Rosetta silent file (secondary structure, phi, psi, omega in degrees, C-alpha in Angstrom):
SEQUENCE: XXXXXXXXXXXXXXXXXXXXXXXXXXXXXXXXXXXXXXXXXXXXXXXXXXXXXXXXXXXXXXXXXXXXXXXXXXXXXXXXXXXXXXXXXXXXXXXXXXXXXXXXXXXXXXXXXXXXXXXXXXXXXXXXXXXXXXXXXXXXXXXXXXXXXXXXXXXXXXXXXXXXXXXXXXXXXXXXXXXXXXXXXXXXXXXXXXXXXXXXXXXXXXXXX
SCORE:     score description
SCORE:     0.000 S_00000001
   1 L     0.000  129.613 -178.378  -97.153  -36.560   35.684 S_00000001
   2 L   -72.100  139.310  177.256  -94.167  -36.489   33.550 S_00000001
   3 L  -124.522  120.349 -173.655  -92.284  -33.232   33.394 S_00000001
   4 L   -94.485  136.825 -178.000  -90.064  -32.349   30.546 S_00000001
   5 L   -96.630  128.846 -177.920  -87.176  -29.946   30.855 S_00000001
   6 L   -68.741  146.292 -177.259  -86.882  -27.610   27.817 S_00000001
   7 L   -95.341   64.290 -178.360  -83.838  -27.920   25.487 S_00000001
   8 L  -127.853    2.979  179.680  -82.920  -24.343   25.463 S_00000001
   9 L   -81.121  125.672  169.346  -79.971  -24.030   27.786 S_00000001
  10 L   -74.860  -41.448  171.285  -76.423  -23.237   26.215 S_00000001
  11 L  -145.481  135.813 -178.853  -74.880  -24.082   29.530 S_00000001
  12 E  -133.143  130.062  173.329  -76.612  -25.407   32.576 S_00000001
  13 E  -117.913  123.781  179.741  -75.238  -25.883   36.044 S_00000001
  14 E  -122.358  143.553  170.389  -77.395  -27.489   38.853 S_00000001
  15 E  -117.072  122.627  173.854  -76.615  -28.242   42.492 S_00000001
  16 E  -128.331  133.704  175.634  -78.604  -31.072   44.028 S_00000001
  17 E   -58.427  136.217  178.973  -77.988  -32.469   47.494 S_00000001
  18 L   -76.628    2.177  176.220  -76.683  -36.059   47.207 S_00000001
  19 H    62.179 -131.423 -175.376  -79.011  -37.211   49.914 S_00000001
  20 H   -79.009  -12.153 -176.647  -77.795  -40.295   51.848 S_00000001
  21 H   -74.253  -26.305  171.992  -75.112  -41.042   49.322 S_00000001
  22 L  -169.253  167.908 -177.023  -72.725  -38.233   50.409 S_00000001
  23 L   -92.453  -19.274 -178.781  -72.520  -35.030   52.237 S_00000001
  24 L   -71.871  160.753  174.714  -70.883  -33.243   49.245 S_00000001
  25 E   -81.136  138.866  176.288  -72.904  -31.398   46.652 S_00000001
  26 E   -94.351  128.984 -176.266  -73.733  -33.144   43.463 S_00000001
  27 E  -133.235  150.765  171.584  -73.260  -30.992   40.488 S_00000001
  28 E  -157.150  164.066  174.989  -73.531  -31.242   36.668 S_00000001
  29 E  -151.312  160.856  179.389  -73.685  -29.297   33.583 S_00000001
  30 E  -172.154  173.440  177.447  -74.202  -29.594   29.837 S_00000001
  31 L   -73.076  -40.236 -176.528  -75.368  -27.729   26.656 S_00000001
  32 E  -134.819  154.707  174.646  -78.790  -29.368   26.807 S_00000001
  33 E  -145.827  139.669  176.587  -80.846  -31.327   29.282 S_00000001
  34 E  -143.474  161.886  176.821  -84.080  -33.384   29.134 S_00000001
  35 E   152.734 -172.865  176.478  -85.743  -35.807   31.437 S_00000001
  36 E  -135.512  148.121  177.121  -88.311  -36.479   34.189 S_00000001
  37 L  -116.414   17.411 -179.458  -88.482  -36.273   37.939 S_00000001
  38 L   -60.348  143.326 -175.166  -91.789  -38.166   38.204 S_00000001
  39 L   -56.897  131.970 -177.875  -91.625  -40.501   41.218 S_00000001
  40 L    84.353  -11.589 -175.240  -90.228  -43.959   40.214 S_00000001
  41 L  -132.670   35.112 -175.386  -89.119  -42.671   36.806 S_00000001
  42 L   -68.755  120.258  177.242  -86.471  -40.146   37.760 S_00000001
  43 E  -156.832  141.481 -178.694  -84.097  -39.461   34.918 S_00000001
  44 E  -131.677  139.135  168.836  -82.053  -36.626   33.478 S_00000001
  45 E  -115.085  124.280  179.833  -80.204  -36.638   30.114 S_00000001
  46 E  -114.571  134.946 -178.154  -77.335  -34.305   29.505 S_00000001
  47 E  -128.967  145.535  174.332  -75.946  -33.818   26.001 S_00000001
  48 E    70.450  110.627  173.637  -73.080  -31.674   24.627 S_00000001
  49 E    56.925   32.936 -179.033  -70.076  -31.044   26.824 S_00000001
  50 E   -68.456  142.258 -178.269  -71.719  -32.954   29.627 S_00000001
  51 E  -144.389  144.737  176.713  -69.971  -33.111   33.000 S_00000001
  52 E  -135.374  132.589  166.632  -70.918  -34.654   36.362 S_00000001
  53 E  -118.527  104.490 -177.139  -69.031  -34.208   39.704 S_00000001
  54 E  -120.308  116.991 -174.985  -70.185  -36.783   42.038 S_00000001
  55 L    59.166 -112.022  174.343  -68.510  -37.349   45.431 S_00000001
  56 L  -108.863   14.368  176.500  -64.839  -37.671   44.445 S_00000001
  57 E  -110.150  125.678  176.036  -65.443  -38.536   40.779 S_00000001
  58 E  -102.100  118.503  177.681  -65.468  -36.145   37.883 S_00000001
  59 E  -115.888  143.239  173.135  -67.007  -37.493   34.720 S_00000001
  60 E  -135.084  143.001  175.336  -67.176  -35.992   31.166 S_00000001
  61 E  -167.228  179.159 -176.562  -68.711  -37.354   28.049 S_00000001
  62 E   -77.763  -29.177 -173.457  -70.810  -36.447   24.902 S_00000001
  63 E  -147.064  122.710  176.563  -73.896  -37.898   26.696 S_00000001
  64 E  -122.857  124.443  172.229  -74.584  -38.562   30.418 S_00000001
  65 E  -111.212  128.308  175.272  -77.762  -40.070   31.789 S_00000001
  66 E  -104.126  139.131 -168.877  -78.569  -39.878   35.441 S_00000001
  67 E  -135.364  154.066 -177.373  -81.147  -42.308   36.827 S_00000001
  68 L    94.893  154.573 -174.898  -82.718  -42.636   40.281 S_00000001
  69 L   -57.491  -40.394  179.593  -84.218  -40.459   42.997 S_00000001
  70 L  -113.029   35.107  175.765  -80.725  -39.396   44.171 S_00000001
  71 L    56.274   49.121 -179.973  -79.034  -39.813   40.781 S_00000001
  72 L   -65.430  -37.329 -171.124  -77.640  -43.290   42.009 S_00000001
  73 E  -113.868  130.263 -173.052  -76.830  -44.513   38.488 S_00000001
  74 E  -119.532  120.608 -172.588  -74.644  -42.650   35.975 S_00000001
  75 E  -125.285  111.975 -175.191  -74.466  -43.833   32.353 S_00000001
  76 E  -115.983  140.789 -177.768  -71.909  -42.009   30.101 S_00000001
  77 E  -142.529  139.321  169.509  -71.366  -42.565   26.333 S_00000001
  78 E    89.352  107.774  178.924  -69.072  -40.901   23.761 S_00000001
  79 E    51.360   45.918 -174.781  -65.519  -39.698   24.515 S_00000001
  80 E   -67.563  137.031  173.035  -65.848  -40.711   28.211 S_00000001
  81 E  -139.549  143.782  177.030  -63.177  -39.278   30.541 S_00000001
  82 E  -144.398  160.006  179.702  -63.206  -39.687   34.369 S_00000001
  83 E  -141.410  112.441  169.179  -61.100  -38.718   37.253 S_00000001
  84 E   -89.764  106.970 -162.184  -61.151  -40.295   40.763 S_00000001
  85 L   -70.640  -42.186 -176.138  -59.640  -37.525   42.731 S_00000001
  86 L   -62.778  -35.700 -175.795  -58.922  -39.200   46.076 S_00000001
  87 L  -104.533   -2.891  175.953  -56.887  -42.139   44.582 S_00000001
  88 L    64.137   53.832 -177.599  -55.534  -40.254   41.506 S_00000001
  89 E  -114.402  124.047  175.312  -57.094  -42.588   38.976 S_00000001
  90 E  -108.349  130.816  179.834  -57.891  -41.516   35.332 S_00000001
  91 E  -132.950  145.501 -175.877  -60.107  -43.591   33.182 S_00000001
  92 E  -131.956  144.416  171.752  -61.164  -43.359   29.417 S_00000001
  93 E  -168.285  173.077  171.269  -63.738  -45.500   27.420 S_00000001
  94 E   -69.142  -39.938 -174.115  -66.434  -45.556   24.845 S_00000001
  95 E  -149.208  141.651 -177.079  -69.081  -46.057   27.552 S_00000001
  96 E  -136.336  127.120  169.758  -68.949  -45.950   31.310 S_00000001
  97 E  -121.800  138.511 -172.857  -71.767  -46.841   33.884 S_00000001
  98 E  -133.507  123.270  173.590  -71.322  -45.945   37.491 S_00000001
  99 E   -90.896   99.960  177.911  -73.202  -47.103   40.630 S_00000001
 100 L   -64.127  -20.220 -177.261  -72.845  -44.385   43.136 S_00000001
 101 L   -87.437  -42.690  177.495  -74.177  -46.458   45.992 S_00000001
 102 L   -84.606  -10.011  178.819  -71.941  -49.499   45.380 S_00000001
 103 L    60.791   45.166  176.332  -69.082  -47.292   44.116 S_00000001
 104 E  -117.990  127.948 -175.828  -68.584  -49.623   40.999 S_00000001
 105 E  -112.704  134.966  175.926  -67.561  -48.304   37.712 S_00000001
 106 E  -123.016  117.093 -177.583  -67.922  -50.365   34.503 S_00000001
 107 E  -113.311  143.055 -174.956  -66.037  -49.290   31.334 S_00000001
 108 E  -136.388  135.476  174.120  -66.709  -50.705   27.938 S_00000001
 109 E    77.131  113.888  179.254  -65.010  -50.498   24.572 S_00000001
 110 E    47.588   48.458 -170.101  -61.390  -49.240   24.241 S_00000001
 111 E   -94.677  140.286  177.221  -61.202  -48.673   28.061 S_00000001
 112 E  -128.849  138.647  170.994  -58.011  -47.398   29.785 S_00000001
 113 E  -128.083  124.743 -174.719  -57.416  -47.051   33.462 S_00000001
 114 E  -116.354  104.188  172.147  -54.400  -45.027   34.529 S_00000001
 115 E   -85.512   90.890 -178.668  -53.362  -45.443   38.290 S_00000001
 116 L   -66.027  -28.992  178.206  -51.081  -42.475   38.600 S_00000001
 117 L   -73.208  -26.350  175.058  -50.219  -43.316   42.313 S_00000001
 118 L  -107.544    5.515  178.019  -48.908  -46.772   41.426 S_00000001
 119 L    50.247   49.429  177.646  -47.718  -45.695   37.977 S_00000001
 120 E  -121.134  138.146  173.967  -49.740  -48.341   36.214 S_00000001
 121 E  -121.741  123.514 -177.822  -51.598  -48.103   32.779 S_00000001
 122 E  -126.871  144.400  177.772  -54.018  -50.869   31.930 S_00000001
 123 E  -138.424  152.580  177.920  -56.230  -51.290   28.759 S_00000001
 124 E  -175.147  170.242  176.663  -58.958  -53.655   27.848 S_00000001
 125 E   -85.660  -16.043  175.664  -62.252  -53.948   26.219 S_00000001
 126 E  -141.107  134.514  173.055  -64.065  -54.265   29.443 S_00000001
 127 E  -136.756  131.754  170.832  -63.017  -52.943   32.987 S_00000001
 128 E  -116.932  120.284 -175.029  -64.753  -53.131   36.137 S_00000001
 129 E  -116.453  125.524  171.245  -63.406  -51.029   39.129 S_00000001
 130 E   -96.385  103.000 -175.633  -64.552  -51.372   42.658 S_00000001
 131 L   -63.498  -29.002 -172.236  -63.771  -48.153   44.520 S_00000001
 132 L   -84.694  -33.018  176.622  -64.526  -49.608   47.897 S_00000001
 133 L   -97.850  -13.402 -178.580  -62.200  -52.791   47.561 S_00000001
 134 L    69.492   34.417 -177.817  -59.729  -51.231   45.169 S_00000001
 135 E  -121.244  129.972 -176.244  -59.981  -54.109   42.999 S_00000001
 136 E  -117.016  130.932  177.413  -60.100  -54.012   39.052 S_00000001
 137 E  -111.270  129.236  177.750  -61.067  -56.663   36.611 S_00000001
 138 E  -116.202  140.928 -178.637  -59.905  -56.415   32.921 S_00000001
 139 E  -138.575  145.466  173.274  -61.251  -58.607   30.155 S_00000001
 140 E    68.741  116.834  177.782  -60.440  -59.031   26.416 S_00000001
 141 E    49.200   53.711  174.273  -57.045  -57.818   24.832 S_00000001
 142 E   -73.128  133.164  176.179  -55.703  -56.751   28.214 S_00000001
 143 E  -139.244  133.146 -178.970  -52.486  -54.771   28.260 S_00000001
 144 E  -132.300  123.623 -174.847  -50.752  -53.528   31.373 S_00000001
 145 E  -123.424  134.638  178.418  -47.722  -51.242   31.511 S_00000001
 146 E  -150.491  112.864 -176.498  -45.495  -50.384   34.428 S_00000001
 147 L    39.356 -105.711 -174.199  -41.858  -49.096   34.324 S_00000001
 148 L   -90.238    4.408 -169.509  -39.880  -52.222   33.175 S_00000001
 149 E  -116.480  134.818  172.674  -42.987  -54.526   32.948 S_00000001
 150 E  -133.617  128.378 -175.462  -45.476  -55.047   30.069 S_00000001
 151 E  -121.723  146.758 -179.429  -48.239  -57.690   30.506 S_00000001
 152 E  -142.922  134.533  178.657  -50.735  -59.164   28.068 S_00000001
 153 E  -164.192  176.139  171.608  -53.633  -61.557   28.701 S_00000001
 154 E   -90.266  -18.454  179.443  -57.351  -62.164   28.079 S_00000001
 155 E  -150.260  145.311 -177.567  -58.149  -61.607   31.675 S_00000001
 156 E  -146.518  141.910  176.792  -56.515  -59.758   34.670 S_00000001
 157 E  -123.626  124.825  178.288  -57.385  -59.116   38.234 S_00000001
 158 E  -112.965  104.215 -179.827  -55.663  -56.053   39.781 S_00000001
 159 E   -83.041   98.201 -172.556  -55.469  -55.692   43.474 S_00000001
 160 L   -66.427  -39.549 -177.040  -54.547  -52.066   43.725 S_00000001
 161 L   -62.386  -43.967 -169.415  -53.854  -51.789   47.573 S_00000001
 162 L   -91.391  -11.129  176.218  -51.591  -54.800   47.452 S_00000001
 163 L    66.740   34.321  177.221  -49.968  -53.931   44.030 S_00000001
 164 E  -113.488  145.186 -179.317  -50.687  -57.511   42.784 S_00000001
 165 E  -126.445  115.283  174.074  -51.688  -58.541   39.214 S_00000001
 166 E  -102.445  133.791 -174.103  -53.107  -61.970   38.400 S_00000001
 167 E  -125.615  132.032  171.897  -53.120  -62.766   34.640 S_00000001
 168 E  -140.992  164.678  178.661  -54.890  -65.676   32.956 S_00000001
 169 E    86.436   76.083  176.422  -55.998  -66.601   29.380 S_00000001
 170 E    54.091   49.476 -173.181  -52.707  -66.814   27.447 S_00000001
 171 E   -76.102  139.557  169.929  -50.788  -64.416   29.818 S_00000001
 172 E  -129.141  128.831  174.240  -47.399  -63.024   28.735 S_00000001
 173 E  -120.233  133.998  171.632  -45.115  -60.836   30.834 S_00000001
 174 E  -108.917  119.411 -179.977  -42.209  -59.003   29.452 S_00000001
 175 E  -121.371  117.143 -173.246  -39.783  -57.694   32.219 S_00000001
 176 L    48.630 -112.909 -174.904  -37.029  -55.691   30.518 S_00000001
 177 L   -97.582   -5.400 -176.223  -35.513  -58.201   28.032 S_00000001
 178 E   -83.980  153.026 -178.042  -36.964  -61.362   29.764 S_00000001
 179 E  -129.159  131.420  173.028  -40.148  -63.123   28.535 S_00000001
 180 E  -131.696  143.526 -179.834  -42.491  -65.311   30.668 S_00000001
 181 E  -142.294  140.623  177.293  -45.487  -67.478   29.638 S_00000001
 182 E  -166.499  177.505  175.648  -47.663  -69.735   31.583 S_00000001
 183 E   -72.163  -30.773  178.162  -51.413  -70.708   32.227 S_00000001
 184 E  -143.123  135.318  178.887  -51.431  -68.297   35.232 S_00000001
 185 E  -134.674  136.194  167.351  -49.006  -65.587   36.158 S_00000001
 186 E  -122.015  137.913 -177.604  -48.954  -63.327   39.140 S_00000001
 187 E  -111.615  123.136  164.405  -46.891  -60.132   39.137 S_00000001
 188 E   -83.215  106.144 -176.989  -45.873  -58.277   42.221 S_00000001
 189 L   -68.207  -23.456 -177.882  -45.816  -54.750   40.868 S_00000001
 190 L   -79.283  -38.733 -176.469  -43.904  -53.383   43.862 S_00000001
 191 L  -102.109  -14.197  179.038  -41.026  -55.854   43.752 S_00000001
 192 L    68.909   29.211  176.465  -41.468  -56.936   40.015 S_00000001
 193 E   -83.543  143.765  178.615  -41.285  -60.605   41.149 S_00000001
 194 E  -121.162  125.752  179.358  -43.097  -62.941   38.683 S_00000001
 195 E  -111.447  141.157 -178.974  -44.854  -66.261   39.835 S_00000001
 196 E  -133.103  154.168  169.824  -46.091  -68.727   37.259 S_00000001
 197 E  -137.647  156.657  179.252  -48.345  -71.848   37.260 S_00000001
 198 L    81.088 -156.186 -173.521  -49.308  -74.555   34.821 S_00000001
 199 L   -71.031  118.168 -174.901  -47.198  -75.076   31.647 S_00000001
 200 L  -112.751  143.045  174.888  -44.369  -72.572   32.045 S_00000001
 201 E  -152.064  164.462  173.058  -41.947  -71.285   29.408 S_00000001
 202 E   172.625 -177.004 -176.899  -39.921  -68.233   28.842 S_00000001
 203 E  -136.383  122.219  176.739  -36.660  -66.608   27.796 S_00000001
 204 L  -117.530  126.259 -169.071  -34.166  -64.925   30.013 S_00000001
 205 L  -103.747  116.074  175.107  -31.366  -62.792   28.472 S_00000001
 206 L   -63.732  131.395  176.482  -28.091  -62.665   30.418 S_00000001
 207 L   -68.720  139.520  172.153  -26.787  -59.219   31.152 S_00000001
 208 L   -77.627  144.830  173.645  -23.284  -58.445   29.824 S_00000001
 209 L   -50.832    0.000    0.000  -20.579  -57.445   32.230 S_00000001
């Protein structure tokens, strides 16, 4: 039997055990809530200043939908903002979908990932971040900024733990006043070394004494 939650709450805060997903308490709040807890059709919809705190991730959005028996799937839309506390990563997008079991976040539309620990800011129309492997994939109009380096491409693979960035799809790397172009470019964000493959071109400006 479907059970509907009344839309009469100005502010709602609930504590739900996260089951086998985590030992921490799963919390959320919003101006309004509706949904069903019927077996096999578990779903909660939070609207208006919606906020979810799951494991080490804090999510905020205009609308957040929780799906699954233990709220395994989270779908956020509208002014999405998130914070991965343990790794100090902030992300923003038009829409975000998060699988709590696999710990994979997918960001769509004007997406930004800010890795404060490694001082990296990356943007794209689609970002997929795997929290377990610490690997992020960026697609479409990719931009990445770090200290003296600016990167542009259609596709990028960011290995956060190794601080390596692989670019393809008309990649361009600007390092201070130097410019590098190739079919594929790898950037070591720790040493700022640039490796290129394929048709290579660039411009290097000599520093004055």
